[in-house]
Residue, then its C-alpha position, 0 to 999 in steps of 0.5 A: m500500500k504505497t499509493i493514494k489509490e491503494l490506500k482508498a481501496s484498503g478501507n484503512i483511512l481513519f480520518e480525512c479532511i479538507s485542510g489549508s486555506r479552505a479550512y481556515g476560511l481564507a480561500t480565494a478563487s485561485s486557492d487549491t484544495d488541500i486534503r489531509g488524512v490519517f491511516v492505519l497500516p495493515k497489521e502485516k505491513y506494520y510489523s514488517l520491514e515495509y513500514v510506510g509513514q506517509i502517502n502523498n501525491e506529487t505536489n503534496d496537496i494530498v497527504y495521509y499520515e500513518l497513525k504512528k507518524f501522526v501521533e509522533l508529530l502530535a507529541k512534537n506539537n507540529p502546527n500542521i498536524l495539531e490543527l487536524l484535531s480541530i478541523p471544522e466539521d464542514c471540512v471533515l470528509q470521513k472520520h472513524p469513531l476511533f479518531d476521537k480518542l486523539k483529543s487535542e487537550y492530550f497534546l497541547s503544551k507550552l511547546c506550541k510557543d516555539t513550534f508555532a512561532n518558529y514555523a511562523f518565522t520560517q515563513i518570513k524567511k521564505a517571504r524575504g527569499l522571494k524579495k531577494k529573487i524579485v530584486n536580484p534576478v539572474e540572467k537566463e544566459r549562463r556565465s562561463v568559466v571565462d567570465f571569472c578569469f582575470v589577467r594582470t599585465e604590468k600594474r593592471a588587472m582586468p577581465l580576460k575578455t577585455f584584455l583579449h579584445q584590447e590586444g586583438l587576440e583570439i581566445n582559442h589560440c590561448g594556452l594556460a600552464k600552472i604556476s607552482h605555489m600560486k593557487d588558481c593562478y596560471n601563466l597565459f600564453y598565446d600562439t596561433t600555430m601551437g594548437y593550444n587548448g584555449i581557456a576552458r572547454a564548453h560547459a566546463n567548470e574549470v580552466c583547461l591546461s595546454s602543453i607549453p614548450k619551455s622556450e615560450v614566454p607568457i604574455a600575462l598572469l591569469y587568475f581564475n576566481v573559483d570561489g566567485y564562479s562556484s557562488y554564481c553557479k549555486k545562485y544560478k541553479e537556485y534562481w532558475s529552479w525557483v522560476e521553474k517551480r514557482n506558482n506563477e499566478r502567486y508570483k505575478s500577484n506579488v509583483s503586481h502589488s509592487k511588494n517585493y515579498d511573498a504575501k501569502n507566506m507573510m499571511h501564514t506568519f500571522r495566522l500561526l502567531h495568532m493561533a499560538k496566542e489563542i493556544g496560550e490564552q485559551s488552551k485550544i486550537i482555532v482553525r477557522r479564522s476570525d481574523r480573516d479580514f486582517l489576514l487577507a489584507v496581508k495576503n493582498a500585500e496591503l501592508e509594507y514588509e518592514e511593518l509586518v516584520e515589526k508586528a511579528e516581532l512584537l507578537r513573538a515577544e508577547l507569546e513569551i509572556i502569555f506562555r509563561k503564565s499559561h496553565l498548559k503542561d510543559r510538554p505532552n505526556l508521552t506515556l499517554a501518547n503511547s497508550l493512545l497509539a497502542s489502543v487505537r491501533q489494536e482496536f482498529y485491527n480487532e475490528k478488521q478481523q471481525 
């Protein structure tokens, strides 16, 4: 049982619901429908080497957690998992009576201060990451090793391409030889008859050397900025991988708002911080958001990035005080969690045998 189709046919789903923006009450016309669920692995698979902790589709819009993994994440106060215990009834697609044994009050603890806040601030980092990518795009045409080569002649240093252009030299007639004890530095030779290998082969990540007669005299010293080239390659790969995978509608929305940050990530920052505050004050998770208007204003990029970061920092500081005074336990009772896990699993297996 490794696919969603196999899972649905097995009859082993314990819980299934609509989650995400539709459960929060924050869905818009372009919102996806996220599905989350919990299943019990068949007994023979659970006790074998073929344990499967999670089944999902390629985009992770649909994810089902095996009961053991689900309880482990609950015990760690994972925000995305805890909220499944308090999903609004109109979002529940199916629920086995045994699932009701897993009550949120058994798991909510002061750990939520850190798990919710830390997750919230990763959203800020993601939003800031988009800001950097919007402001600093990387050209599609990839730069080569040659673009990171520089020469020194007399008292001057300049890009290799500039040097060759000024001297009227062709790059394919160039040859390089290592210089002992000088890392990434080479003697640069030039001859139209020697058949030198040039500076670098196509798509290579390093310079290439040539066989140079001892009698030849170098025309300059060449330096290959290896660190600069490596850093550029990493940035290029990250940027164009992001372009390939990004949600274009979401990206265009952010750009059209003239806000150089991911407004959806910022919205989730405040959703998480507000939910953490409610947990600390009321000892419960409120999934359907009463702060919908504010959160959608954030999603619509109606506030400035710096203002939002300041608000988030103030909220995080407030959480410290709230959770210090909270009556929540310091952390979930793992003995109880283990007992619930064993009880639910055994009862489910017993039902299957009847």
